[in-house]
N, C-alpha and C positions, 0 to 999 in steps of 0.2 A: 206540245205533244207529249201526253201522258206515257212514262216509260213502264217497259214491262210488257209491252203489247207487240205484235208481230211488227206492225209498222215502224218500230224501232230498228233501223238496220246501220250496224256500227262495222264500218272498214277499216280493217289495220293494216298499215302499210309495214313492211319489216317485221312481220308476225314471227318468223323463224329465228330472229334474233334472241338474245338472252331476256329481255323485258317481254316479250310478246305474251308466252304463256301465262304470266302472271296477270297481265291484262285480262285476257281472257276470264281467268277465274274471278278476279277482281270485278269485272263488269256482272257477271252472272250472281255474283254475291250481293253487290249492292245496289243493281237495278232490276233484278229478277230474273226468272228464267225465259221471259218471253221475249227477250232480245235476237234478232237475227244478226250473226256474228260472220263477216266475210273477212277472212284471212288471206292477205296476199303477201307475197315476198319476191325478190328479183328471180328465185329459184323456187318452181312449182314442184309438189310431191305432197307424198304422205306424210302427216305429222301425228304424234301420238296425243296431242292436246285437242287439234283442231281438224282430225281427220284427214282432210285435205288441204292442201295451200294453193292457191292460185299464183300465176307468173304475173308480176308487175314491175316493172323499171320504172321507177319515177322520173328518171331522167329522159324519159322517151316520151313526149308530149302527146302523141299520137294514143300511144298505150292508155296512157292515164286517162284521156277523153273517152275512150272505148269503155273503160271500166267503170268510170262515174256513169255513162249513159245505160250500161248493162245493168247496174245495181242499185243507182239512184239510192244512194246512202243517205241517212238523216245525220248522221256524225262519222268524222274520219279522226283516227287516233294515227297521226303520223310518226311512226317509230324509224322508218326505214333512214338510214344513214351508216357513216363509218363511226363504228363505237368509240376506235382506240385514238387519242390523239398521235400517238407516234405513226400510225397508218395514214392518218390524214396529211401529216408533214412529209410523208415518203411519196405521197401521191396527191399533190396538191390540185389538179386539174380535175380529179375524180371527185376530190372534196367539194370543189365548186360547183361542178356539175349536179352531184345528188344533192349536196346540203340547200344549195340556193335555187338551181334551177328546179330541181325536184320538187321541193317546197311551192316555188311560184307554177309549175305546171298543175299542181293539184288546187290550188288557189284560183287559177285561170279557170280550169274545168270545172268547178263548183260554180263560179261567178255564172259562166255560159249556161250549164246544164243541169244544176241542182242548187239554185240561189238560196233556199232555206237550209242547207246543209251546214253544219258547224265543222269546222276545221281546228282539231286539236293538235297545235304543232309543238313537239318534243323537242326543245331546244336544249341549254346548258347553261348552269351558272358560271362556267368559267369564261362566259362573253363579258363578265366585269373586270377580268382582267387585271390590269395595272392598278384600278381602284380598290382591290382587296388589300393591296399594301398599306391601306390606313389601319388594318387589323379588326376593324369595326365590322359588326352583321351587317350585309348588304341589304337594302330593300330593293324592290322593283324601279324604285326612281335614281338608284346609283348610276352614275356615268358608265356606259359600255367603253371598255378599252382593252380588247383582245389583245394576246400576245403570241399567237401561233395560227397556223393555216385551220385547225379545228375550230378553234373559238371565233376567228375571224367569219369564218363562214358560217358557223352556227348564229352569229352576231347580224351577218347579212341578211339571212333568212328573217331572222326575227323582224329586221326593220322593213324589209321589204313586204312582208304580211301586214305588218302594221299600217303601212301606206295603203294597203287594198281595203282595208277596212273602211275608208273614205270612198271606196267604190261600192259597198254594201257588203263586202266579205265577213262572213261571220265566223269570227277567230278568236281564240284564246291561244296565248302564247305561255308554255311552260317553261320555267327554268329550273330544271333539278339540279341540285347539287349530287356529290358522290353518292351512290349506292350500290349495293353489293347482294348478291345472294347465291344459291346454289345454280350452277349453270354459267356462272359468268367465266369468261375467258382468263388465262393467268397472265395476260398482257396488264391487268390491273393489280393494284398492289395486294389487296386482301387475298384474293385467290391465288395471288402468287405466293405468298408466305404460306397458305393454306396446304397448297400443292406439295411445297418442300417438306413440310411438317408430316403429312400423309407419306409420301416417299421414304422419310427417314423411318417412321413408325414401321413401315413394311420390310425396312431392311436393305432399301434399293440404294441407299445413300450414307454417307457418314453423318454422325449427329450433329452437324455444323451447318448453321445457315450465315450465308456472306451476305452484308448489306452495305447499302451506301448510306447517303445522308437520310438519318432517321427524324430530321428536328423539324420538317415541316408539319403545320398543322392542318387538316381537312375536316369539311362537314360530310358525316356520314350517316347515311339511311339504310334500313333493309328494303330490299326492292319491292317486297310484298306492300309496304307503305306507300311507295311512289306509285305503283300500280293503281293502288286505292284512290289516291288523289285523282288520277285521270278518270275512274270510273265514276267517283263524285261528282265531277266536272260535268260528264256526259247527263247524270241525274240532275244536275243542277241547271242545265243548259239555258232553259227558257228564263232564266231570272239575271244570267250574266250579260255584261256590257260587250259587244263586239269589239276587239281590240285588247281585252283584259290581259295582263300579265301577272303570272303566278310563278313565285319563287316556290319550289319543294325542298325543304332543307329541314335540320335538326335543330340548328341555332346553336350546336354545341361544337367547338373544337377538338381535334381529337389529334394528338401526335401520334405519327407514325411508328415511332418507337414504342408507345403506348400499346397499339394495335397489336405488333410483334409480339409484346410480353404477354398481352393477353391471351393470344392463340397459344404460344409456348406453354402457358399455365394450364391450357386444356389438353397438352401433349401427355402422351401416355408414356414416353421415357424423357429423359434429359437432353435437351439439347442447347448447345452453345450458339452464342452469337460472334461472329469475327467480321471486322470491318474491312471492306475489298476497297483499296485505294483508288482503284480505276472508277468506281461508283461514286466516289466522295465530291458530288459536283453540288454547290449551293442551289437550293431552290428558288425559282423565279420568283415564286410567291409563297413567303414563309406561313401565312396564314389565309384560309379561305372560310367565311362564315357567311351563311345567308339567313335571311328574316322570311320567315314563312307566316307572318302575320296576318297576310291578305288571305292565303288559302284558307287559315282556320275561319276567318271573318265571313268570307264568301261562300266556302264548301262546308264549313264544319268539320275541317280535316285536323287531324292531330296524329300523330306516330302512335302504333299500338306495338310494335316491335322495340326492344330495348338491343342496344349494339351487340350486345353479348348474346342475344338470340340470332343476330347477324351472322357473328363470328361461328358459331357453332353449326348454324345452318351450312354454312360453306364449308367448314372443315370435315364436317360429317360426309358432304356432298364428294369431296376431294378422296376420303378414305374408301368410300364405295367405289369410286371410279378406279383408283389404284387397285383394289383387291379383283375387280371385273376386268381389269387389264392383266393382271396375274394368271387369272383363271385361263383368259383367251390365249395368252401365251404358252400354258401348259399344254392347253387343248392343241394348239399349233404344233407343238414339238412332237406331241403322239398321235398325230395324224400319219 
């Protein structure tokens, strides 16, 4: 089916989350303006990017079926999920219900009501888990060996969808590694550091950042590059094999300490680093690196943004957020 026509209907789940707006922008940039985009999320409402977002709880089987029947999508980009691993560990029942049953609900509704629809499942590079201890770049054939509720539920969904391709499901399973950008919660390391820098610059905190273990190495991307990969897969869907697995990764390990130092180098004032003994826990996975050669081969995907671009993007977003918060606080005091 040629893309860029109005008969290309892309349904997003979890559209109100961090990645959703970037995917919308990437779809229009990569695939053309003729795409019909249906944004859904657990909570409906108005949205600055999507205009309006429809309610869809992917763990509700009947709601998923009704949405598929109503919109007859040609492609689904499945973003809905629990974003932070700590949140999944705190509520494992919800993690299993959303990650595994939610993905399966979409797949079964597609098979029953829209068999030509492609499902793009957004999993996680964390599914490789214990295998990452080799320290080597991980390709899609690396053993899945998840270590926590977040990664095991992502792995379970990935495997379940792989099995359903044998029943005719057109599915691509993405395994993105760490990515960051403006709008990401400070439950993640880059925005957590950036928020502290912005607060210190605004005079709201003393010029000290207290940290735990900074030795771990992770593979980071700019969220705009990750969103572009999903859009490129929509464009290339007619040439992909059902069941295809694609890592989305930079292939470069970055120490958490280096990330912090790079952010501090962008700070407008001098900031000291102090270790917090209570946070000095060794990392379960000292190094995680992905190999995205297959995405380059099948999609023509390569990252456009440098990691320095991503850091500046996040830090400036937190600076703006802190300023807006200060202004709102002043207005509140004067009311």
